C-alpha positions as a Markdown table, in Angstrom:
| # | Residue | x | y | z |
|---|---|---|---|---|
| 1 | Met | -56.9 | 57.7 | -47.7 |
| 2 | Ser | -56.2 | 54.2 | -46.1 |
| 3 | Ala | -52.9 | 52.1 | -46.8 |
| 4 | Leu | -53.0 | 49.0 | -47.7 |
| 5 | Thr | -52.2 | 46.2 | -44.8 |
| 6 | Pro | -50.1 | 43.7 | -44.9 |
| 7 | Ala | -52.9 | 41.0 | -45.4 |
| 8 | Asp | -54.3 | 43.2 | -48.8 |
| 9 | Arg | -50.7 | 42.8 | -49.9 |
| 10 | Asp | -50.3 | 39.1 | -48.7 |
| 11 | Arg | -53.5 | 38.5 | -50.8 |
| 12 | Gly | -52.6 | 41.0 | -53.8 |
| 13 | Val | -49.5 | 38.6 | -54.2 |
| 14 | Ala | -50.9 | 35.8 | -53.7 |
| 15 | Leu | -53.4 | 36.6 | -56.4 |
| 16 | Ala | -51.2 | 37.5 | -58.9 |
| 17 | Arg | -49.5 | 34.3 | -58.6 |
| 18 | Ala | -51.7 | 32.2 | -59.4 |
| 19 | Ala | -53.1 | 34.7 | -62.0 |
| 20 | Arg | -49.6 | 34.7 | -63.7 |
| 21 | Ala | -50.2 | 30.7 | -63.1 |
| 22 | Gly | -53.2 | 31.1 | -66.3 |
| 23 | Asn | -55.8 | 31.0 | -63.0 |
| 24 | Thr | -58.8 | 33.2 | -64.6 |
| 25 | Leu | -60.4 | 34.0 | -61.4 |
| 26 | Ala | -57.4 | 35.1 | -60.0 |
| 27 | Leu | -56.9 | 37.5 | -62.5 |
| 28 | His | -60.3 | 38.5 | -62.6 |
| 29 | Asp | -60.2 | 38.9 | -58.4 |
| 30 | Leu | -56.6 | 40.4 | -58.3 |
| 31 | Leu | -57.8 | 42.9 | -60.6 |
| 32 | Asp | -60.9 | 44.2 | -58.6 |
| 33 | His | -58.6 | 43.9 | -55.7 |
| 34 | Leu | -56.4 | 46.1 | -57.2 |
| 35 | Gly | -59.0 | 48.8 | -58.5 |
| 36 | Pro | -59.5 | 51.0 | -55.4 |
| 37 | Tyr | -55.7 | 51.5 | -55.0 |
| 38 | Val | -54.8 | 52.3 | -58.7 |
| 39 | Ala | -58.2 | 54.5 | -59.0 |
| 40 | Arg | -56.3 | 56.3 | -55.1 |
| 41 | Ile | -53.3 | 56.9 | -57.0 |
| 42 | Cys | -55.0 | 58.1 | -60.4 |
| 43 | Thr | -57.7 | 60.2 | -59.5 |
| 44 | Pro | -55.9 | 62.8 | -57.8 |
| 45 | Ile | -53.9 | 62.5 | -60.9 |
| 46 | Ala | -56.1 | 62.6 | -63.9 |
| 47 | Leu | -59.2 | 64.0 | -61.7 |
| 48 | Ala | -61.9 | 64.2 | -64.2 |
| 49 | Asp | -60.4 | 61.3 | -66.2 |
| 50 | Gly | -59.3 | 59.4 | -63.0 |
| 51 | Pro | -61.6 | 56.9 | -63.9 |
| 52 | Asp | -60.4 | 56.6 | -67.3 |
| 53 | Ala | -57.2 | 56.7 | -66.2 |
| 54 | Thr | -57.8 | 53.9 | -63.7 |
| 55 | Gln | -59.4 | 51.5 | -66.3 |
| 56 | Glu | -56.4 | 52.0 | -68.8 |
| 57 | Ala | -54.1 | 51.6 | -65.8 |
| 58 | Leu | -55.9 | 48.2 | -65.0 |
| 59 | Leu | -55.9 | 47.2 | -69.2 |
| 60 | Ala | -52.1 | 47.8 | -68.8 |
| 61 | Val | -52.3 | 45.7 | -65.6 |
| 62 | Phe | -54.3 | 42.8 | -67.3 |
| 63 | Thr | -52.2 | 42.9 | -70.6 |
| 64 | Ser | -49.3 | 42.7 | -68.5 |
| 65 | Leu | -48.8 | 41.0 | -65.8 |
| 66 | Arg | -46.9 | 37.6 | -67.3 |
| 67 | Gly | -44.0 | 40.8 | -67.8 |
| 68 | Leu | -43.8 | 41.0 | -63.7 |
| 69 | Arg | -40.5 | 38.8 | -62.8 |
| 70 | Asp | -41.4 | 39.2 | -59.0 |
| 71 | Pro | -45.1 | 39.1 | -57.8 |
| 72 | Glu | -43.7 | 40.5 | -54.1 |
| 73 | Thr | -43.5 | 43.8 | -56.1 |
| 74 | Leu | -47.1 | 44.1 | -57.4 |
| 75 | Tyr | -48.2 | 46.8 | -56.0 |
| 76 | Gly | -44.4 | 49.2 | -57.0 |
| 77 | Trp | -45.4 | 47.8 | -60.2 |
| 78 | Val | -48.9 | 48.5 | -60.1 |
| 79 | Arg | -48.3 | 52.2 | -59.2 |
| 80 | Ala | -45.3 | 53.0 | -61.8 |
| 81 | Ile | -48.2 | 52.0 | -64.1 |
| 82 | Ala | -50.4 | 53.5 | -63.0 |
| 83 | Val | -49.2 | 56.8 | -62.7 |
| 84 | Arg | -48.2 | 56.6 | -65.8 |
| 85 | Glu | -51.5 | 56.1 | -67.2 |
| 86 | Ala | -52.7 | 58.9 | -64.9 |
| 87 | Val | -50.3 | 61.3 | -66.4 |
| 88 | Arg | -50.4 | 59.8 | -69.9 |
| 89 | Ser | -54.5 | 60.7 | -69.9 |
| 90 | Ala | -54.6 | 64.3 | -67.9 |
| 91 | Arg | -52.1 | 65.5 | -70.7 |
| 92 | Arg | -54.4 | 63.9 | -73.1 |
| 93 | Ala | -57.5 | 65.6 | -71.3 |
| 94 | Ala | -55.3 | 69.3 | -71.3 |
| 95 | Arg | -54.6 | 69.1 | -74.8 |
| 96 | Ala | -58.2 | 68.1 | -75.6 |
| 97 | Arg | -59.7 | 70.9 | -73.5 |
| 98 | Pro | -58.2 | 74.4 | -73.5 |
| 99 | Ala | -58.0 | 76.0 | -70.2 |
| 100 | Glu | -60.5 | 79.5 | -71.0 |
| 101 | Leu | -58.9 | 82.3 | -68.7 |
| 102 | Ala | -62.5 | 83.2 | -68.3 |
| 103 | Asp | -63.6 | 79.8 | -66.6 |
| 104 | Leu | -60.7 | 79.4 | -64.3 |
| 105 | Pro | -62.0 | 81.0 | -60.5 |
| 106 | Gly | -59.6 | 84.3 | -59.9 |
| 107 | Pro | -57.7 | 84.8 | -57.0 |
| 108 | Gly | -59.3 | 85.8 | -55.0 |
| 109 | Asp | -62.7 | 83.8 | -55.7 |
| 110 | Pro | -64.1 | 82.0 | -52.4 |
| 111 | His | -64.9 | 78.6 | -53.9 |
| 112 | Leu | -61.3 | 78.2 | -54.5 |
| 113 | Ala | -60.0 | 77.5 | -51.5 |
| 114 | Ser | -62.7 | 74.9 | -50.4 |
| 115 | Asp | -62.1 | 72.7 | -53.9 |
| 116 | Ile | -59.0 | 71.2 | -53.8 |
| 117 | Asp | -60.2 | 69.2 | -57.0 |
| 118 | Asp | -60.1 | 72.7 | -58.2 |
| 119 | Val | -57.1 | 73.7 | -56.7 |
| 120 | Leu | -55.3 | 70.7 | -58.3 |
| 121 | Ala | -56.9 | 71.1 | -61.9 |
| 122 | Arg | -54.8 | 74.4 | -61.5 |
| 123 | Leu | -51.1 | 72.3 | -61.6 |
| 124 | Thr | -49.8 | 70.2 | -64.5 |
| 125 | Pro | -50.0 | 66.6 | -64.4 |
| 126 | Gly | -46.5 | 66.4 | -63.6 |
| 127 | Gln | -46.7 | 68.6 | -60.6 |
| 128 | Arg | -49.6 | 66.4 | -59.9 |
| 129 | Ala | -47.8 | 63.1 | -60.4 |
| 130 | Val | -45.5 | 64.3 | -57.7 |
| 131 | Leu | -47.4 | 65.6 | -55.4 |
| 132 | Val | -49.3 | 62.2 | -55.2 |
| 133 | Leu | -46.3 | 60.3 | -55.3 |
| 134 | Arg | -44.3 | 62.1 | -52.4 |
| 135 | Asp | -47.6 | 63.3 | -50.5 |
| 136 | Ile | -49.9 | 60.9 | -50.9 |
| 137 | Glu | -48.0 | 57.5 | -51.4 |
| 138 | Gly | -45.2 | 58.9 | -49.0 |
| 139 | Leu | -42.4 | 57.8 | -51.7 |
| 140 | Asp | -39.0 | 60.5 | -51.1 |
| 141 | Glu | -38.9 | 62.5 | -54.0 |
| 142 | Glu | -36.0 | 60.1 | -55.7 |
| 143 | Ser | -37.9 | 57.2 | -55.3 |
| 144 | Ala | -40.9 | 59.3 | -57.0 |
| 145 | Ala | -38.4 | 61.1 | -59.8 |
| 146 | Ala | -37.7 | 57.0 | -60.7 |
| 147 | Leu | -41.2 | 56.3 | -60.9 |
| 148 | Leu | -41.9 | 59.1 | -63.8 |
| 149 | Gly | -38.6 | 58.7 | -65.5 |
| 150 | Val | -37.3 | 62.2 | -64.5 |
| 151 | Pro | -34.1 | 63.0 | -62.9 |
| 152 | Ala | -34.0 | 64.0 | -59.0 |
| 153 | Gly | -33.7 | 67.7 | -59.6 |
| 154 | Thr | -36.5 | 67.9 | -62.2 |
| 155 | Ala | -39.2 | 65.6 | -59.6 |
| 156 | Lys | -37.8 | 68.1 | -56.7 |
| 157 | Ser | -38.8 | 71.2 | -58.4 |
| 158 | Arg | -41.7 | 69.9 | -59.9 |
| 159 | Leu | -42.7 | 69.1 | -56.4 |
| 160 | His | -41.5 | 73.2 | -55.5 |
| 161 | Arg | -43.8 | 74.5 | -57.6 |
| 162 | Ala | -46.6 | 72.0 | -57.1 |
| 163 | Arg | -46.7 | 72.6 | -53.0 |
| 164 | Thr | -46.2 | 76.1 | -54.2 |
| 165 | Ser | -48.9 | 76.6 | -56.3 |
| 166 | Phe | -51.1 | 74.6 | -54.0 |
| 167 | Arg | -50.5 | 76.4 | -51.3 |
| 168 | Lys | -51.1 | 80.2 | -53.6 |
| 169 | Ala | -54.6 | 78.6 | -54.4 |
| 170 | Trp | -55.8 | 77.1 | -51.8 |
| 171 | Phe | -54.9 | 80.3 | -49.5 |
| 172 | Ser | -55.7 | 82.7 | -51.7 |
């Protein structure tokens, strides 16, 4: 996963300023610029519904951009939107497609250890979200908790359960 470069951050902030001022071309460029960043957050949380979550997050950015008070905080603001939409999409998908026990790989299944998507799918959306925020985005537990709107203890316990479940599934 590649992090944003300072030049990318500066470009995004400049585009956000221009888009907030009413420049529609800048808005289009901003959404194109943010697409890969949002997808990098949404995909590991929403899994197969990652593209839908990404689109929902970009739509929320589009409709809420004027509410962004400080363009310097663009990426944190977008990250919060992306996580919210990814968790929402994952929960919606989980309700729509209940898992059949026969469909789940058994603990000794050799494909389980090689398929990270399958391992992530075994986690709840909340567990995936905190795992992505902590281990991929590099946030501390308190920041992840604030972003997810849960107490720090809840985020820590979700992270612990997510890591334990992930290790158990990955190494079985």
